[in-house]
N, C-alpha and C positions, 0 to 999 in steps of 0.2 A: 474100105474104099481105096483102091489103088490109083496113082497118078500115072499118066502115060509118060514115055520118056520124054516127049516134046513138052511137057508141061513141067519138067523138072529142070529145063534150062533156066538159069537167071538171066533176067531181062533188066539190065539197069538197076536203077534205086527203087526200091519199093517199100512200102510201109503197110503193115497190117495192124488192123486194131480189133479188138473182140471184146465182148461182155461175157464174163463167166462168174460163176459163183463157187467159193471153194466149199469142199466138203467139209462136214461138221468135224471139228477136231484137228483140221489142217492149218498151220499157223501162215502168216505171210512169208516169213524167210523159207519156209519148208517150200511154198509153192514157187517161189523164185528159184530155189536149188533144183528142183524136178523141171520147171521151164528152161534151166540153163542147160540140164543135161540133153534134154530133147532137141535145144537149138545146136549144141555141140555135135550130137549124133548126125543130125540134119546136114550141117556145114561139111561134114566129113563125108557123108555118103553122096552127096550132090557131085555129079560129073562136071568136070571144066575147072576153070580158076577157083582158088580158095575164096569164098566169101565170108564177109563178116555179118554175122546175126547177133543182135542185141535183143534182150528180153527185159522189158519194164513192167513193173505191175503198180497199178494206180487204183486205190479205193475209188469205188463209183462215187461216193459222196464227195471226196476231193475233187474229182474230175467235173462234177456237175456244179458244186457251189465254188469252185475257184475263183472265178470272175467276178461272182457276187458277193463273195464273203464280206468284203469292206462295206458295201451297201447295206448288207444285211446287219452287220454289227451296228451302224449308224440307226437303222430303224429300230432295232433292239434297245439302243440307248435311249432314243426319244420316247418309245413305248413306256421305257421305265421311268424317265422324267415325268410324263404325263400320269402315270399310275401313282408316283409319288406325290405329285401335287394334288392329286384327287383325294388321295388318303388323308392327307392333313386338312382339306377343306371341311370335313365333318367337325374336327376338333374346334376347329376356327368357330365355326357356326354355333357350335354347343357353348364355347366360352362366352361368345358375344349374347347368346340367348340368356346363359346363367348372370351375365353382368347387368342385361337389361332388367331381368327378374329381381335381382338384388337391389337396383335403383329403385324400382317401383314398390318394393317392399318399404325402403326408408322413407320415400315420398308419402306413404300412408300415414 
């Protein structure tokens, strides 16, 4: 799909965001290098004043969980604490039961 000449004219500041998937076997630095080459070619081929194009690749997982990360870590710690408490309770109940049984045995 080709762009018309009027679509190639830069119009102030603009930002594009997209979601893409890397091909299997392509590393993140390799993808950054490839996108850097594309933006360099695009910047030199556009008519008019020189424009500054920049490329940034952020893993989707980091983009989605960036703001929620600390809250999720606190939630994980709380769940871990609850599970730790619950795992100790059966041992305490068993020890109490054995103590009561030994006292009943001594009383007979």
